[in-house]
N, C-alpha and C positions, 0 to 999 in steps of 0.2 A: 870856408870848408868845414871848420869845426861845427858851426851852427847847422849846416846841412846834415852833418853826422848826428847831432843831437836830435834833430827833427825826425830823422830816420829811426832812431831808437825809441823815442817817446810815443810815436803814433801807435805801434803795436801794444805798448804798455797800457795806454788809455783804453784801447779797444778791449783788452782782457779785463781790465777793472770794471768797465761798464757791463760786460757780460756777466761777471760774477755778481754784481749788484742786482742785476735783473733776476738772476736765479734766487738770490736771497729774498727778494720781494715776493717772488712766486711762492717760495716755501712758507713765508710768513702768512700769506693769504690763505694757503692750504691749511696751516695749523689753526688759524683763526676760524676757518670754516669747520674744521673737525671739533674744536672746542665748543662752537655753537651747537653742533649736532649732539654732542655728548650732554651738554647742559639741557637741551630739549628732552633727550631721553631720560635724564635724571628727574626732570620735572614730571614727565609722564609716569615714571615708575613710582614716584612719591604720591601722585594723585591716585594711582592704581592701588597702592598700599592703603591709603586713607579710605578709599571706597570699600576695600575688602574688610577693613576694621569696622566700618559702619555697618556693612552687611552682617558681619559676625555678631555685633552687638544687637542688631535688630532680631537676628535669629535666636539669640539667647533670651531676649525679652519674650519673643513669641513662644519659645519652649516652656519658659516659666508659666506663662499664661495658660498654655495647653495642659501642663501638669496640674496646675491649680484647678482648672475646670474639671479634669478627670477625677481629682480627689473629691471635689464637691459632688460630682455625679455619683461616685461610689457611695458617698454618705447619704445622698438623697435616695439612691437605690435601696440601701439597707433600711432606711426609715420608711419608705413607701411600702416595702415588702412587709415590714412589721405592722404597719397600719392596715394593710390589706388583709393580713391574717387575722388581726383583731376584728376588722369589719365583717369578715366571713363568719367568724365565731358568733358575733352578735346577730347576724342575719339568720344563721341556723337556729339560734335560740328563739328569735322572734317568729320564725316559720313554725317551730314546734308549738309555740303558744297559740299562734293563729289556727293551726290545724286542730289543736285540742279544743279551743273554744268554738270552732266551727262545727265540731262533732257533737257538742252538747248545747246547742243554741235554742233548743225547743223550750218555749215559755212554760209549759206545764211541769217541767222538771227543774225549774230554776232553783228552787230552795234546796232540792236534793243535790243538785250539781254543786252549789256553793259549799254544802256540808262535806260532800265527797272531796271537793277540791282542797278544803282545809285539812281534812284527814290525810289526803295524799301528800300535801306539803309537809305536814308534821311527820309523816312516816319517812319522807325523803330527807328531812333535816336530821331525824334521829339516825337514819342509816349513814348519812354523811358524817355525823359526829362519831359514830361507831367505827367507821373506816379510818377517820383521822386519829382516833385513839389507838387503833391497831398500828397505824403507820408510825405514830410519834411516840409510842411506848408511854402509856399513861402513868407508869410507875415513877416517872420523873416528877416528884411531888414537892420539891423545895423551891423557895423563892428568895430573892435578895432582900436582906433586912438592913444592911449597912456596909459601908466601906471602912474597914478598920484602920489600916495603916498603909504607908507607902515606903518603898525602898528604891532609891535611884541607883540602878545597877551600873550605869555608864552614861557618859555624855559624848556622843560622837555622831557625825552626820549633819544633814541639813535640817531645816525647820520641819520639813515633811518627810516622813518615812514610816517604816513598819518593821517590827521584829517579833519573832514568834518561835514556838516549838511546834512539833508535829504530834498532836494528841492521839493520832491513830497509830503511832509507832512506839516501841519500847525504848528506843535510844534517847539520849539526852542532848541531841544536837540542837544548836541555836542557829536561826536564820535571820539575816539582816538584809533588808531591801531599802536602799537609800534614795530619797528624792521622789517627786511626783511623776517623773518620766525617766525610766532607766531600763537597762536590760541585763544587769549584773546582780546575781545573788551571791552573798557571802555566807558560807556554811562553816560553823565552828563545831569542834568535837564536843564541847560542853560549855557550861556557863563560865567556868573558871578561865578557860581559853578566851572566851569572848570578853571577859573583864580586863584582860591584859591591855597595857597602854597602846601598843602598836598592833591593833587587831587584824590588819590586812595581811600581815606576814604569815600568820598561822591559819588563815582562812582558805577554804577551797572555793575557788571562783567558778560559778556556773553562768554561762552566757546563754541568754534566751534568744530564740530566732526573731521574736518581735518584742518591742518594749512594752512595759505596762503603763497604764494611765491611772493617776490618783494614788491612793494608799490603801485601797480596800481589798488587797489580795490576802490569800490564806493558804497554808500548807496543811494537807490532810492525807494520811496513808501513802506518803511518798510522792504526792503530786502537788504541784503549785497550781492554784486556780487564780486567774487574774483577768482583769478587763484589758483587752488589747488596745494600745494607744492608736488613735486615729479612727477607730471604729465607733459606731453608735452604741452597740450593746452586745458585742461579741465577747464571750468568755472562753478563755483558753485553758485547757487541762494539760499541764506539762509534766512529764516524767523526769524528776530531778536526777535520778541515777543514770538512766539511759540517755538523758539529754535530748529528748525529742517530744514532739506534740502528740499526745495520746488521743485527744478528742477536742471538740469545740462545740459551742452552741450559741444561739441568739436568745437573749432574754427579752420577751415581748414587753413593750411599753417603757423599757428602761433607757437611760442614757441621755434623755432630752434636757434635764435640769440637774443641778447638783443634788446629791442625796442630803447634804447638810449645808445650810447657808454659810456657816463659818469655816467650812472646808470645801471650797468651790472646785478644787481639782478632782475630788472623788465623786463620780457619777453613779458608780455601782460599788456597794460595800459588801464583800463576801464575809460570811461568819460561820463559825463552827460551834456547836454545843453538843450535848449528850445524844442528840438525834441526827447529827451529821451536818450537811452543807446547806446553808441558807444564803439568800441574796436580799439586800436591802437597797431600795431606791425610792425616789420621790416622783410623783406623777402630777402634772399640772391640772388634769381633769378633776382631781379630788382636792383642789386647793393647795397643792404642794405637800399634802400629807404623805407619810411614808407608807410604802407597800412592802410586804414580806412575801418572799417566794421560797418554797421548799424545793430543793433541787436534788435529784438522785445523782450522786457523785459518780456512780458506776456507768450509768447510761447517758448522763448529761441531758436529762429531760426534766421538765417541770412537773412536780407532783401536785402542788396546790399553791394558791395565791390568796393573800388576805390584804384588804384595804384597812389600814389602821386609823386611829384617831390622833396619832402623834404627828405634830407638825415638824416640818424641816426648818422652820424659821428659828433663828438663833441656836440651832443645833450644831454641835461640832463633831459628834461621833455617836455611835450606837453599838450594841452588841447583843447577841442572843445567849440566853442561859436557861436551860430546862424549859424549852418551848415558849419562852417569854422574851419579847423585845424590850430592852431598856435603852432609852434615848438620853444622851448627855447634852445639857445646854450650858451656855456661857453668855457673856456679853461680848459685843463686837470688839471692844478694846482689850479684852482679856480679863480674867478674874478667877473666882472660885467656881470650879465645875460642879454641876449638880444633876442628879437624875430626877426628872419631874414628870416623866411619862413612861408608862409600861403597858405592854399589850400582850396578853396571853392568848395564843391561837386556839386553845381549847376552852377558853372562858372560865378557867378555874381561878383566875386572879382578876379582881375588880380594879381597874385602873384608878378610879377615883378614891379608893381606900388606901392606896399606897402613899405614904408620906414622901416629901421631897428628901432625897438622900444626897448629902453633900460629900464631896471627896475631901480627904484630909487637906488642911490649910496649905495651899500652894498656888501662888499667882501664876497665871499663864494660860495656855490652852493645849488641847490634845489634837494631834493630827490623826491618830488612830487609837482605838481601844479594842483589844481582842480578848475573848474569854477562853481560858484554858480549862476544859471540862475535866481533865485528868487531875490537875492540881487545885481546881476550884479557886482560881485567882485570875486577875486581869493583867495583861501585858500591854502597856501603853507607851506611846511615843509623844512626848511633850516638849516642844521647843528644842528639839535635838537631843533630849535625854530619853534613855530607855528606863522605864519605871515598872515596878511590880506593885500591884494593889492587892492586899489581902481582903477577903470578903467575909461577911457575916450572913449566914442563911437561916431560914426558918421554914417550917412546914407550911404548905399551902392550906388554906382553910377548907 
């Protein structure tokens, strides 16, 4: 009887246990299925993320390539425009010559035509010289005879830079422009403030809308004139007090090669003398010799251009003084700087009669040399030092 009772109790127990085991196995299978699905989704999401990252990287590379091509196209556009303008000028000159000779081609007047042509050319040259003398004020009659002494005012900044006064203003402010590419001008109240050890604390910072290129900038009558970085030959006229661009121009033929072999960052060197604003650059068509351009600083237009006999090879800097270009040469490894080429735009100075003028004994090189027509001295930047050179002048013959 007892055994029958136990059988009666155990049968339902085993049935319940088997049922619960079956449910557990079903739940485990379901969880396993869900895990597999989640893992599959995670793998797909990871692949999707990787594909997106690859697409983003490809798009960045494509954007960089497009921007680079656009920059090259802008440069080519400016260069082609300059070359087309130069070509049109040459075509016009050639057409005038052809028209003239076509009108006087009769053989019976050949001798008279030659004589008349020579007379006409002489008259035109005399008139051109007269206009140049009026434009450049022929009373500027002194020339450089020597560099007497030097004074190192301060040593601050990079190897390349420029510092200057404004010869067109009565104030004593000093301006410092550091580096071959930058957009920050430091303005100091006077030279004593500039000479203090921590110069940036007492300086007024002026931010330019576009950075400069090279070290050939100049300040004149409250405006900074500089070669815009990234352009072939664009010169910006920037109002320092109002902090805006007043005007701009393209300098024909400039910007293709460095103005000075030993200062390759400077393609256009701007200068000031008693006559105003000048631009100095080199052209490959004349063997890399220097070209001088007189610029009207008010209208930002070219007044006249001269091809000089001064080479840009082994040149490190140059400056204008009293209508004359003085070119400073050095050795590629650095040494004593010397002036051994001069070019007077009015022909009052014979280049070959000028002796080689050596700077005071100082090893190194110059990144810039600016002439101060008010003080009759040179402000130079040499290996991070700001230097003043006193000059010795004499009357032109």
